[in-house]
C-alpha positions in Angstrom: 42.2 0.6 -12.8 39.1 2.3 -12.4 35.3 1.2 -13.3 35.3 4.7 -15.4 37.6 3.2 -17.9 36.0 -0.3 -18.2 32.9 1.9 -19.1 34.8 3.9 -21.9 37.0 0.5 -23.3 33.5 -1.1 -23.9 31.1 1.9 -24.8 34.2 2.9 -27.6 35.4 -0.5 -28.2 38.7 0.5 -27.6 40.0 -3.0 -27.4 41.1 -5.7 -29.9 38.0 -7.3 -31.5 39.3 -10.2 -33.5 37.8 -13.0 -32.4 36.5 -12.1 -29.1 35.4 -15.2 -26.7 34.0 -15.6 -23.4 36.4 -16.9 -20.6 34.9 -20.3 -21.2 35.6 -20.0 -24.9 32.3 -19.2 -26.6 32.7 -16.7 -29.6 31.3 -13.2 -29.4 30.0 -10.2 -32.1 29.1 -7.2 -30.3 26.5 -5.5 -32.5 25.5 -3.2 -30.4 27.1 -1.6 -27.2 23.8 -0.4 -25.9 23.3 2.8 -24.0 25.3 3.8 -21.1 22.5 4.0 -18.2 23.5 6.6 -15.5 21.1 5.4 -13.1 19.7 2.3 -11.3 20.4 -0.9 -12.7 22.9 -2.4 -15.2 25.5 -0.1 -16.6 24.5 -0.5 -20.7 21.0 -1.2 -21.1 20.0 -2.3 -24.8 22.9 -4.2 -26.2 22.5 -6.5 -28.9 25.1 -9.2 -29.2 26.2 -12.8 -30.7 27.3 -15.6 -28.8 28.0 -18.7 -30.5 25.2 -19.0 -32.6 22.5 -17.5 -30.2 21.2 -13.5 -30.5 21.2 -11.6 -27.8 19.2 -8.7 -26.5 19.7 -7.3 -23.3 21.9 -5.1 -20.4 25.9 -5.5 -20.1 27.4 -5.0 -16.6 31.0 -3.4 -15.7 32.9 -4.7 -13.4 37.2 -3.9 -12.6 36.6 -7.7 -11.2 34.0 -10.8 -11.6 34.1 -11.4 -8.1 32.2 -7.5 -7.9 29.2 -8.6 -9.5 28.7 -11.1 -5.8 30.2 -8.2 -4.1 27.8 -5.9 -5.1 24.5 -8.6 -4.5 23.8 -8.7 -7.9 23.3 -12.3 -7.9 20.4 -11.4 -5.2 18.8 -9.2 -7.4 16.4 -10.0 -10.2 16.8 -7.0 -11.9 20.4 -8.2 -13.1 18.3 -11.6 -14.8 18.6 -9.8 -17.8 22.3 -9.0 -18.1 23.3 -10.8 -21.4 27.1 -10.2 -20.8 29.7 -9.6 -17.8 32.7 -7.1 -19.2 35.4 -7.3 -16.6 39.1 -6.1 -16.6 39.9 -9.1 -14.4 38.2 -12.4 -14.8 38.5 -14.3 -11.0 35.7 -16.2 -10.8 32.1 -17.2 -12.4 29.0 -15.1 -11.5 25.7 -16.4 -11.3 22.0 -14.5 -12.4 19.8 -14.7 -9.5 17.7 -17.3 -11.2 21.2 -19.5 -11.2 22.3 -19.2 -14.9 25.6 -18.5 -15.7 27.0 -14.9 -16.7 29.2 -15.0 -20.1 32.3 -13.0 -19.3 34.6 -11.5 -21.1 38.1 -10.5 -20.1 39.2 -6.9 -21.4 42.8 -7.4 -19.8 44.6 -9.4 -22.1 42.2 -7.0 -25.5 43.3 -3.9 -24.3 46.6 -2.0 -25.9 49.1 -0.6 -23.0 48.8 2.9 -25.0 45.4 3.0 -24.2 45.6 2.9 -20.2 49.1 5.0 -20.3 47.4 7.6 -21.5 44.9 7.4 -19.1 46.7 7.2 -16.5 49.0 10.3 -17.3 45.5 12.3 -18.5 45.2 12.0 -14.0 48.7 11.7 -13.5 49.5 15.4 -15.0 46.2 17.0 -13.2 47.3 15.4 -9.7 51.0 16.5 -10.2 49.5 20.7 -11.2 47.5 19.9 -8.2 44.6 20.9 -10.5 40.8 20.6 -9.0 39.4 19.9 -12.2 41.4 17.2 -14.4 41.0 18.5 -17.4 42.1 21.8 -17.2 45.4 21.6 -19.2 43.7 20.0 -22.3 39.9 22.2 -22.2 41.7 24.0 -24.9 41.7 21.0 -26.7 38.0 20.2 -26.4 35.6 21.9 -29.0 32.1 24.5 -27.9 29.3 21.5 -28.9 31.0 19.0 -26.2 31.2 21.5 -23.5 27.8 22.8 -23.8 26.6 19.3 -24.6 28.1 18.2 -20.9 26.7 20.9 -19.5 23.2 20.7 -20.4 23.4 17.3 -19.9 24.9 17.8 -16.3 22.0 20.6 -15.6 19.3 18.3 -16.4 20.3 15.7 -14.5 21.0 18.2 -11.4 17.4 19.4 -12.2 15.9 16.3 -11.4 17.2 15.4 -9.1 16.4 18.4 -7.2 12.3 17.8 -9.0 13.1 14.6 -6.6 13.1 15.5 -3.3 9.9 17.9 -3.8 8.5 14.8 -5.3 9.8 12.7 -2.1 8.1 15.8 -0.1 5.0 15.6 -1.8 4.4 12.4 -1.4 4.7 12.9 2.6 1.9 15.0 1.6 -0.6 12.7 -0.1 -0.5 14.2 -3.1 -0.9 18.2 -1.9 0.6 20.4 -3.8 -0.1 23.2 -2.0 1.1 21.7 1.4 4.3 21.1 -0.5 5.1 24.3 -1.5 5.0 25.9 1.1 7.3 23.1 2.8 9.5 23.9 -0.2 9.9 27.7 0.4 10.0 27.7 3.6 13.4 25.5 3.2 14.3 27.6 0.8 14.2 30.3 3.2 16.5 28.6 5.5 19.3 29.1 2.2 22.0 26.4 3.1 22.9 26.4 6.8 19.2 26.6 7.8 17.2 24.3 5.3 16.6 21.9 7.8 15.3 23.6 10.7 13.1 25.8 8.5 11.4 22.1 7.0 10.8 20.8 10.2 9.2 24.4 11.8 7.1 24.4 8.0 6.1 20.4 9.1 4.9 21.9 12.3 2.6 24.3 11.5 -0.2 23.6 9.2 -0.4 25.7 6.6 -4.6 26.1 6.8 -3.6 27.3 10.3 -1.1 30.1 8.7 -4.0 31.2 6.0 -6.2 31.4 8.7 -4.2 33.9 10.7 -2.7 35.5 6.8 -4.2 39.1 7.5 -2.5 39.5 11.0 1.4 39.8 10.3 1.6 39.9 14.2 -0.4 36.4 14.6 1.7 35.2 11.6 4.8 36.4 13.1 4.0 34.9 16.7 3.0 31.3 14.8 6.3 31.1 12.9 8.8 31.9 15.9 7.2 30.2 18.7 6.9 27.1 16.9 10.3 28.4 15.9 12.0 28.0 19.5 12.6 31.8 19.2 10.2 33.0 21.7 12.2 31.2 24.5 14.6 34.4 24.3 14.0 37.2 27.0 13.8 41.0 25.3 12.4 43.8 26.6 10.9 45.2 23.6 7.3 45.7 23.6 6.8 44.2 20.2 8.5 40.6 21.5 6.8 40.7 24.5 3.2 40.8 22.2 4.3 37.8 19.9 5.0 35.5 23.1 1.7 36.8 24.9 0.2 36.1 20.7 2.0 32.9 20.9 1.0 31.4 23.9 -3.0 32.1 23.9 -2.6 30.5 19.8 -0.6 27.5 20.9 -2.5 26.3 23.6 -6.2 27.1 21.9 -5.1 25.1 18.7 -2.7 22.6 20.6 0.6 22.8 18.6 3.3 19.7 17.8 5.7 22.3 19.8 8.5 20.6 18.3 10.5 23.8 18.5 13.6 22.5 15.8 15.2 26.3 17.4 17.7 23.6 18.5 19.3 23.0 15.5 19.9 26.8 14.3 22.4 28.0 12.8 24.0 31.2 13.9 27.6 31.1 13.8 29.9 32.1 11.0 27.7 34.4 9.4 26.2 37.9 8.9 23.9 38.9 10.7 21.5 39.6 7.4 21.8 35.8 6.9 20.3 35.1 10.7 17.4 32.3 10.9 15.5 34.4 13.0 16.0 37.7 10.1 15.0 35.0 7.3 12.0 34.1 9.2 10.8 37.2 9.4 10.9 37.7 5.9 9.3 34.7 5.5 6.7 36.1 7.5 6.1 38.8 5.4 6.0 36.8 1.8 3.5 34.6 3.3 1.6 37.7 5.0 1.2 38.4 1.1 0.6 35.2 -0.8 -0.2 32.4 2.3 -3.7 31.4 -0.2 -2.0 32.4 -3.6 1.1 29.8 -3.3 0.0 29.1 -6.8 1.8 32.1 -8.0 5.5 30.1 -7.3 4.2 27.4 -9.8 4.2 29.9 -12.8 6.3 33.1 -11.7 8.6 34.6 -14.3 11.9 36.3 -14.1 10.1 39.5 -14.1 7.7 39.3 -11.2 10.8 37.4 -9.1 11.4 40.6 -7.2 8.2 41.7 -6.6 7.1 38.8 -4.8 9.5 38.7 -2.9 10.3 42.1 -1.7 8.1 42.7 1.4 8.4 44.7 4.5 8.8 42.7 7.9 7.5 43.8 10.8 9.2 47.1 12.4 10.9 44.8 14.9 13.5 43.8 12.0 14.4 47.4 11.3 16.2 47.9 14.1 17.4 43.9 15.3 18.5 41.0 13.4 18.0 38.8 16.5 16.0 39.7 20.0 18.5 40.0 22.2 20.4 42.4 19.8 19.8 45.5 18.8 21.4 47.2 16.0 20.1 48.7 13.1 19.2 46.5 10.6 20.5 48.1 7.2 18.8 45.3 4.9 15.6 44.3 7.1 14.0 43.1 3.2 15.4 40.2 1.1 18.5 41.6 -1.2 18.5 40.7 -5.0 21.3 38.3 -4.6 19.0 36.0 -1.9 15.6 36.2 -4.5 18.1 35.1 -7.7 19.2 32.0 -4.5 15.0 31.3 -4.1 14.5 31.8 -7.9 17.4 29.3 -8.6 16.6 27.1 -5.9 13.1 26.6 -4.8 11.4 27.9 -7.7 13.2 26.0 -10.9 12.7 22.4 -8.8 9.2 23.4 -8.1 8.5 24.3 -10.9 10.6 21.4 -13.0 8.8 19.0 -10.1 5.3 20.2 -11.1 6.0 19.4 -14.8 7.7 15.8 -14.5 4.7 15.1 -12.2 2.5 16.3 -15.5 4.8 15.2 -17.8 4.6 18.9 -19.2 7.6 19.1 -21.5 6.5 22.6 -22.8 6.7 23.4 -18.4 10.2 21.8 -18.2 11.3 24.2 -21.2 10.1 27.3 -19.4 11.7 26.2 -16.3 15.4 26.2 -18.3 14.2 29.2 -19.7 14.0 31.3 -16.5 17.0 29.7 -15.5 18.7 31.6 -18.7 17.2 34.8 -17.6 18.4 34.9 -14.1 22.4 35.5 -13.3 25.1 33.6 -12.9 25.7 32.5 -9.3 28.6 33.9 -7.7 30.8 31.2 -5.5 34.5 29.4 -5.4 32.6 26.3 -7.6 31.8 28.7 -10.6 35.3 30.8 -10.6 37.1 27.7 -11.0 35.5 26.5 -13.6 35.5 30.2 -15.7 39.2 29.9 -15.0 39.5 26.9 -17.0 37.5 28.8 -19.6 33.4 26.8 -19.1 31.4 29.7 -20.8 28.9 30.9 -18.0 27.1 34.1 -18.7 24.3 33.2 -16.8 22.2 30.7 -13.9 21.5 28.3 -16.2 25.4 27.3 -17.0 26.3 28.1 -13.2 24.2 25.1 -12.1 25.4 22.9 -15.3 28.8 23.1 -14.2 28.0 22.9 -9.7 25.9 19.3 -12.0 29.0 18.5 -13.0 31.3 18.9 -10.5 29.0 17.8 -7.6 28.3 14.8 -10.1 31.7 13.8 -11.8 34.3 16.3 -11.0 35.3 15.8 -7.5 34.7 12.5 -7.9 37.7 11.9 -11.2 34.8 10.4 -13.4 36.0 11.6 -16.3 35.2 9.7 -18.1 31.6 9.9 -17.5 31.7 12.9 -19.0 31.7 13.7 -22.7 34.8 16.2 -22.2 37.4 13.8 -20.7 35.8 11.1 -23.5 36.6 13.7 -25.6 40.0 14.7 -24.2 41.0 10.9 -24.3 40.1 10.3 -27.7 42.3 13.2 -28.9 44.8 11.5 -26.7 44.4 8.4 -28.1 44.0 9.4 -32.1 47.4 11.7 -31.6 49.4 9.2 -30.0 48.5 6.5 -32.7 49.3 9.2 -35.4 52.7 9.9 -34.2 53.9 6.0 -33.9 
């Protein structure tokens, strides 16, 4: 038994509802099951019930066993004092709110048709037997387009909110300074997937005010960033590299920089030279050389100008190097188009959405989704898996949606928290009822 199935049973009232009673014998009349809550707190909010002669309005909590209430420490949490009904598969003991009052319990096991359980198990087992990464694949053709699109939209919004929350946590750490937060979020983005953490640490070791102070000089900005990253510890006979080392030594002494050197965490292994963190840092320097005083541009830029703001030439040293100790012709020394789109999706969109959330600007939030629709679809194995099943994927809007589904629901087999899984099970139950 999985808790998702109990959520489904409650939400769709897929159990015998004639003369419902609590485990202590009180009559239950369900007036409203409430709204499924996917955030922290009780599972359903706004439920309305009549228990004996008393009308109740509040939350419903779902568990496999009644003892899970205590195991999850809800008995210590005042936020659960407004739970009016504990819906469980198996009642294995009483549960009490933090104020000491006994919680009414509805046990579902005696009330559920075995056919419902069989259909649910068949749905999962078929997916496992066919070794499908998406358990809905075998039945996806049964699902109407509107249900698929709705599930994707919900997953996309949830994913954007989660990413925006990361920005807002950074903003809080920066005491509400949007300029510094934008700088640090951008630096993290230039680390892409493997070097995001050291890039963020680097940005936090160099004040934005110092970057802006030296914006006019590419060599000074590069010296600051490469030095703080720890890359200037590499020896090189190149005159440019020697100048960077001398410049950094002077600036470090002058400004007494916090010498964090996150270089120990940099990753070079199993990556194309064009993605080396040294190369990305050189490209970031070129961007900041142009826009260090105009970071607000990231809060409003739209698709037509993305290539314009990101494509800038790093210093000539990086035309012939990917790494200070490895001289080779760098075929791609400016940032590539695919990487620009990656920055737009993973840096600009979450940043703009966070800004919209912070100021409760719904019009600005809608523009973020419009921007995603203008950006090309991402290419990776997860996206290909959803494409092969039949998900409509034409833009970054769609790829971010299916990535949201994968990370939040599909990889955890939380099918009944998804509209698509709900639709499939409903169809199967309806078909089985019709054929009996």
